[in-house]
C-alpha positions, 0 to 999 in steps of 0.5 A: 493525507494517509489512508488508515487500514485496520488489519486483523492478525491470524494465528497462522501468520506466526512462524517458528520463532513466535512472531508474524513471518516476513512474507505475511507482511507482504499480505498485509501490505496487499490487503491495505493496497487492494482497499486503497486502489480498488475501493477508495480510488473507485469511490473517487472515480468509477473507472480508476484502475479498473484496467488493473495494475501490477506490482513492479517492486516492494521494499520492506524494513522490518523494525520490531517483531510483531506477535499475534494478538486480537487487536488489529494493527493499523497500516497507514497508506500514502503516496510517495511518488507519482510518475507518468506510468507508475506510482510509489505507495508508502506504508507503515505497519504499526500500533500508535507510536510503535512501528513494526515495519516500513515499506514501499511498493511501486505500482504500474497501471496495466492494460489487461486487454493489451497485456502491457503497462499503461499511463496513469489517467487524469482521474487516477493522478488526481486521486493519487495526489490527494494522498501525497504525504509531505510529512512523511519526508517524501513529497509527491511530484506533480 
């Protein structure tokens, strides 16, 4: 299963070449990820990811230029991999069949009080497993 996030484009997102700047894609992914981890996960379990999380890695493949328009793009979000103390999230920024970018982010749950990484809780793992997407070619190991 994938989560679908609708992301509005802003005029200021464009660069001198007339398309959405590569750095802005990170903001789009962040918006989708925040909704995924801090709205959906907490609806599933009130204490999921409440201690925080940090980004350990981003990887983005830019496939087609994206230009400003009034209609939002959709960002599909799914889970590629779940480890003991991390999860890898996949994304596609797209319009229907047109994919502008594919990306992934490694997220590490974090204990803010102790200022160190922590393991995923059972509730967090259960939530993440629900969004594993075998169709993306990246099955989620249990």
